[in-house]
C-alpha positions, -999 to 999 in steps of 0.1 A, spaced: 678 -434 -508 708 -426 -486 704 -428 -448 729 -419 -421 730 -427 -384 726 -395 -364 752 -401 -337 749 -365 -324 712 -368 -315 716 -404 -303 744 -392 -279 722 -363 -267 693 -387 -259 717 -410 -240 731 -381 -220 696 -369 -211 687 -404 -201 718 -404 -178 705 -372 -162 671 -387 -157 686 -418 -141 707 -397 -117 678 -375 -107 656 -406 -101 683 -419 -78 685 -386 -60 647 -385 -57 646 -420 -42 677 -418 -20 688 -382 -17 722 -367 -27 750 -390 -15 782 -376 1 795 -344 -15 775 -347 -47 757 -316 -60 747 -303 -94 750 -272 -114 723 -273 -140 722 -246 -167 691 -245 -188 673 -224 -214 647 -202 -196 630 -194 -229 623 -231 -238 585 -233 -243 581 -261 -217 602 -245 -190 582 -234 -160 595 -208 -136 583 -178 -117 579 -146 -138 605 -127 -117 631 -155 -125 623 -155 -162 626 -117 -162 659 -118 -143 673 -147 -165 658 -142 -199 681 -166 -219 696 -191 -195 700 -197 -158 722 -220 -137 706 -235 -106 724 -255 -79 709 -286 -63 729 -291 -31 719 -281 4 682 -276 1 658 -287 -25 623 -302 -22 595 -318 -43 618 -335 -68 596 -351 -95 612 -368 -124 594 -379 -155 603 -389 -191 604 -353 -204 620 -334 -176 620 -328 -139 603 -305 -113 620 -292 -82 615 -265 -56 647 -245 -49 655 -217 -25 661 -183 -40 671 -159 -13 650 -177 13 620 -179 -11 611 -214 -23 603 -214 -60 591 -244 -80 607 -250 -114 601 -274 -142 630 -281 -165 626 -302 -196 657 -323 -204 660 -308 -238 663 -273 -222 694 -283 -203 726 -268 -216 750 -282 -190 748 -306 -162 778 -307 -138 787 -325 -106 819 -309 -95 823 -332 -66 834 -360 -90 846 -338 -119 818 -348 -141 800 -326 -167 778 -328 -197 774 -301 -223 746 -300 -249 756 -281 -280 733 -272 -309 742 -264 -344 734 -228 -337 759 -228 -307 786 -239 -331 777 -214 -358 778 -185 -333 814 -190 -323 832 -221 -336 866 -210 -321 853 -200 -286 868 -221 -258 843 -244 -240 837 -234 -204 811 -243 -178 791 -213 -166 792 -215 -128 771 -184 -120 743 -194 -97 714 -179 -80 715 -194 -46 727 -173 -16 752 -199 -4 782 -200 -27 788 -236 -38 822 -250 -46 833 -241 -81 839 -269 -106 875 -278 -110 890 -266 -143 901 -302 -150 866 -315 -149 858 -339 -178 833 -323 -202 818 -346 -228 815 -327 -261 798 -340 -292 822 -322 -315 844 -352 -319 815 -373 -331 803 -348 -358 815 -348 -394 
């Protein structure tokens, strides 16, 4: 019986653990300095919870920004809940960690990208880029193009 270490899934679990730790710190102490997050997630993930009008407007994925105003941040082992402002309308969201596609903190040029086998099969030669479209009314600073994105491609066979 042959067995292999699944480094790709282990790396994803570690990266999701990092997001959980960062969000727990923000929950307990607030966002320090200029830190803020662009979080792109799969709105069709079965455990994602968002208002129907948001799901209709963003049927595949959505990028949210945690920066100037957010409330009710609850972090657990499987995901996090937060209330964000959408055009002066507070809306609660629940985002499971395994629905997250990218997590970026442009203030320190840090980013994580979660890629699945399907993503690679769709377009193996497409350049990697962080989607910085957002749904808040205040335009946040754009991530710098030289931000370090951790990709699992170099760890795969």
